[in-house]
C-alpha positions as CSV (number, residue, x, y, z in Angstrom):
1,M,114.6,104.4,117.7
2,S,111.9,107.0,118.4
3,R,108.4,105.6,117.6
4,L,108.0,108.5,115.2
5,N,111.0,107.2,113.2
6,D,109.6,103.7,113.2
7,P,108.2,103.0,109.7
8,D,105.8,100.5,111.1
9,N,104.2,103.1,113.4
10,F,102.0,104.5,110.6
11,R,99.1,105.4,112.9
12,G,101.4,107.1,115.4
13,R,103.0,109.2,112.8
14,V,99.7,110.2,111.4
15,A,98.4,111.1,114.8
16,Y,101.5,113.1,115.7
17,A,101.4,115.0,112.4
18,A,97.7,115.7,112.7
19,K,98.3,117.0,116.3
20,V,101.0,119.4,115.1
21,I,98.8,120.6,112.3
22,A,95.8,121.1,114.5
23,S,97.9,123.0,117.0
24,G,99.3,125.4,114.5
25,K,102.8,125.0,116.0
26,R,106.0,125.3,114.1
27,P,106.9,122.0,112.4
28,T,110.0,120.2,113.8
29,R,112.2,117.4,112.5
30,A,109.9,115.0,114.3
31,F,107.0,116.3,112.2
32,D,109.1,115.9,109.0
33,N,109.9,112.3,110.0
34,C,106.2,111.4,109.9
35,F,106.4,111.7,106.1
36,G,109.9,110.3,105.5
37,N,109.4,106.6,105.3
38,Y,108.5,106.2,101.6
39,D,104.8,106.4,102.6
40,G,104.4,110.2,102.8
41,D,101.5,110.0,100.3
42,E,99.6,107.7,102.6
43,V,100.3,109.8,105.6
44,S,99.1,112.9,103.7
45,V,95.9,111.1,102.6
46,A,95.1,110.0,106.2
47,I,95.6,113.6,107.4
48,L,93.5,115.0,104.6
49,R,90.7,112.6,105.5
50,R,91.0,113.7,109.2
51,A,90.8,117.3,108.1
52,Q,87.3,116.6,106.7
53,R,86.1,115.9,110.3
54,N,88.4,118.2,112.2
55,P,88.1,122.0,111.5
56,R,91.4,122.8,113.3
57,I,93.3,120.5,111.0
58,A,91.4,121.8,108.0
59,R,92.1,125.4,108.9
60,N,95.9,124.9,109.2
61,L,96.5,122.2,106.6
62,D,97.8,124.4,103.8
63,R,100.6,125.7,106.1
64,Y,102.0,122.1,106.5
65,I,101.4,120.0,103.4
66,N,100.9,120.6,99.7
67,R,97.1,120.3,99.3
68,V,97.3,119.7,95.6
69,L,99.6,116.8,95.9
70,A,97.7,115.4,98.9
71,E,94.4,115.6,97.0
72,A,96.0,113.9,93.9
73,S,97.2,111.1,96.2
74,A,93.7,110.9,97.8
75,A,92.1,110.6,94.4
76,R,94.6,107.8,93.5
77,M,93.8,106.0,96.8
78,A,90.1,106.7,96.9
79,H,89.4,102.9,96.7
80,I,91.4,102.3,99.9
81,P,89.4,102.7,103.1
82,T,91.0,104.7,105.8
83,R,91.3,101.7,108.1
84,K,93.5,100.0,105.4
85,L,95.8,102.9,104.7
86,A,98.4,101.5,107.2
87,A,98.6,98.3,105.1
88,A,98.8,100.3,101.9
89,A,101.6,102.3,103.4
90,A,103.5,99.1,104.4
91,A,103.1,97.8,100.9
92,T,104.5,101.1,99.5
93,R,107.4,101.0,101.8
94,A,108.2,97.4,100.9
95,N,108.0,98.1,97.2
96,R,110.2,101.2,97.3
97,K,112.8,99.5,99.5
98,S,113.0,96.5,97.2
99,A,113.3,98.8,94.2
100,Q,116.3,100.4,95.8
101,T,118.1,97.2,97.0
102,P,120.7,96.3,94.5
103,E,120.8,92.6,93.6
104,R,123.9,90.8,94.7
105,E,126.1,89.3,92.0
106,E,126.8,85.6,92.4
107,R,130.4,84.6,92.1
């Protein structure tokens, strides 16, 4: 499995997505995969926070993510420090996966 497809590689997925956004390059499937592990909101918030310090990301951000949705997620996660977003993302993934796992019937 590619590290970009690894749900536990939150920081790597954020770094890759931020690099693509800063470069202004065309997004690829690998870029899309950064957001596709049930924790896309957390990834977007991390990138939005990076954009506050990186003018290249800020300049290109609207071409890649929906800023309104990212800012709504950022407001919802304002109490979570950036260094703890990976843990919040892991919790979100676990909650969403458990909600989708059907319970087995006992016979």
